[in-house]
C-alpha positions as CSV (number, residue, x, y, z in Angstrom):
1,M,305.6,-29.6,197.6
2,N,306.4,-32.0,194.8
3,W,304.3,-30.7,191.9
4,K,305.5,-33.5,189.6
5,W,304.1,-36.1,191.9
6,I,300.8,-34.2,192.3
7,S,300.6,-34.0,188.5
8,I,301.1,-37.8,188.1
9,V,298.5,-38.5,190.7
10,A,296.0,-36.1,188.9
11,V,296.7,-37.9,185.6
12,V,296.2,-41.3,187.1
13,F,293.0,-40.2,188.8
14,C,291.6,-38.8,185.5
15,M,292.5,-42.0,183.7
16,M,290.7,-44.0,186.4
17,R,287.6,-41.8,185.9
18,V,287.8,-42.5,182.1
19,A,288.1,-46.2,182.8
20,D,285.1,-46.0,185.1
21,A,283.1,-44.2,182.4
22,G,284.1,-46.9,179.9
23,Q,283.0,-49.6,182.2
24,L,279.7,-47.8,182.9
25,E,279.1,-47.5,179.2
26,D,280.0,-51.1,178.5
27,G,277.7,-52.2,181.3
28,T,274.9,-50.0,179.9
29,A,275.5,-51.5,176.4
30,A,275.3,-55.0,177.8
31,H,272.1,-54.1,179.7
32,D,270.5,-52.6,176.6
33,R,271.1,-55.8,174.6
34,G,269.7,-57.9,177.5
35,D,273.0,-59.3,178.8
36,Y,272.2,-58.5,182.4
37,T,274.8,-60.8,183.9
38,T,277.6,-58.9,182.1
39,A,276.1,-55.5,183.1
40,V,276.1,-56.6,186.8
41,R,279.7,-57.9,186.4
42,L,280.8,-54.6,185.0
43,W,278.9,-52.3,187.4
44,R,279.6,-54.2,190.7
45,P,283.3,-53.3,191.1
46,L,282.4,-49.6,190.4
47,A,279.6,-49.7,192.9
48,D,282.0,-51.2,195.5
49,Q,284.4,-48.3,194.7
50,G,281.7,-45.8,195.5
51,V,280.7,-44.8,191.9
52,A,277.2,-43.4,192.5
53,Q,275.9,-44.1,189.0
54,A,277.0,-47.8,189.3
55,Q,275.4,-48.1,192.7
56,F,272.2,-46.8,191.3
57,L,272.3,-49.0,188.2
58,L,273.1,-52.0,190.2
59,G,270.3,-51.1,192.6
60,T,267.9,-51.2,189.6
61,M,269.1,-54.6,188.7
62,Y,268.3,-55.9,192.2
63,E,265.0,-54.1,192.3
64,N,263.9,-55.7,189.0
65,G,265.7,-59.1,189.3
66,K,267.8,-58.7,186.2
67,G,271.1,-60.5,186.2
68,V,270.7,-61.1,190.0
69,T,268.0,-62.5,192.3
70,Q,265.5,-59.9,193.0
71,D,266.3,-58.3,196.4
72,Y,264.5,-55.1,197.4
73,G,266.7,-54.9,200.6
74,E,269.9,-54.9,198.5
75,A,268.4,-52.4,196.1
76,M,267.5,-50.1,199.0
77,K,271.1,-50.3,200.3
78,L,272.6,-49.4,196.9
79,Y,270.1,-46.6,196.3
80,R,270.9,-45.2,199.8
81,R,274.6,-45.3,199.1
82,A,274.2,-43.6,195.7
83,A,271.9,-41.0,197.4
84,D,274.9,-39.6,199.4
85,Y,276.3,-37.9,196.3
86,P,274.9,-34.4,196.0
87,G,273.1,-33.4,192.8
88,Y,272.3,-37.0,191.6
89,A,268.6,-37.2,191.6
90,A,268.0,-40.8,190.3
91,P,268.6,-42.7,193.5
92,L,266.5,-40.1,195.5
93,Y,263.6,-40.7,193.1
94,A,264.2,-44.5,193.4
95,L,264.2,-44.4,197.2
96,G,260.9,-42.4,197.1
97,S,259.4,-45.1,194.8
98,M,260.6,-47.9,197.1
99,Y,258.9,-46.3,200.1
100,A,255.7,-45.4,198.2
101,K,255.4,-49.0,197.0
102,G,256.6,-50.7,200.2
103,R,259.5,-52.5,198.4
104,G,262.2,-53.5,200.8
105,V,260.7,-51.3,203.5
106,T,257.3,-50.9,205.1
107,Q,255.2,-48.6,202.9
108,D,255.7,-45.1,204.2
109,Y,254.3,-42.1,202.5
110,V,256.1,-39.7,204.7
111,H,259.5,-41.1,203.7
112,A,258.4,-41.4,200.1
113,Y,257.5,-37.7,200.1
114,I,260.9,-36.9,201.7
115,W,262.9,-38.7,198.9
116,Y,260.7,-37.4,196.1
117,N,261.1,-33.9,197.5
118,L,264.9,-34.3,197.6
119,A,264.8,-35.5,194.0
120,A,262.7,-32.5,193.0
121,T,265.1,-30.1,194.7
122,S,268.0,-31.8,192.8
123,G,266.2,-31.0,189.5
124,D,264.2,-34.1,189.0
125,Y,260.8,-33.0,187.5
126,A,259.2,-36.5,188.0
127,G,260.2,-36.4,191.7
128,G,258.2,-33.2,192.1
129,M,255.2,-34.5,190.3
130,L,255.2,-37.7,192.3
131,R,255.7,-35.8,195.6
132,D,252.7,-33.6,194.7
133,G,250.6,-36.6,193.7
134,L,251.5,-38.4,196.9
135,A,250.6,-35.4,199.0
136,K,247.0,-35.9,198.0
137,K,247.0,-39.2,199.9
138,M,248.6,-37.7,203.0
139,T,247.2,-35.8,205.9
140,P,248.4,-32.2,206.5
141,A,250.3,-33.4,209.6
142,Q,252.1,-36.0,207.5
143,I,253.0,-33.5,204.9
144,E,254.3,-31.1,207.5
145,Q,256.4,-33.9,209.1
146,A,257.8,-34.9,205.7
147,Q,258.7,-31.2,204.9
148,E,260.5,-30.8,208.3
149,I,262.5,-34.0,207.9
150,S,263.3,-33.1,204.3
151,K,264.8,-29.8,205.4
152,R,266.9,-31.5,208.0
153,C,267.9,-34.1,205.5
154,Q,269.0,-31.5,202.9
155,Q,271.0,-29.6,205.6
156,S,272.8,-32.8,206.6
157,K,273.5,-33.9,203.0
158,H,271.1,-36.8,203.3
159,K,272.5,-38.1,206.6
160,D,269.4,-37.2,208.6
161,C,266.6,-38.6,206.5
162,G,265.0,-40.8,209.1
């Protein structure tokens, strides 16, 4: 095994992650000053490379129509891609909200509950609160169905979420 080559690859990978972080931060700074077009321009390549935080942030831009034409369907796609990364609760919460409000999808409390529950189990306090509040609008059968799908979804690392 060529350890020198492995070391070089590791250094390059770390440098790429630092560059990604810088680009994320620059995009966030642009967003915070209201320069949404620049934020989108900085985040899009990262989202295309599979950076979950960039996918989520770009999804929020599409959901809210900032720097891009509002497109709930595109927001859903980006949130769904970002949701595939374990431990990242933000896109799970966002998917729950999209289903609860019927944005980009037919309003569906069962699926909203599933995504809020997944966010809660990833450590998102708001996801748990929203899940519990949503449960008050659901029948016991809907809650049971959502809990069963949520378990399968967790076991499959979000691949079996319906």
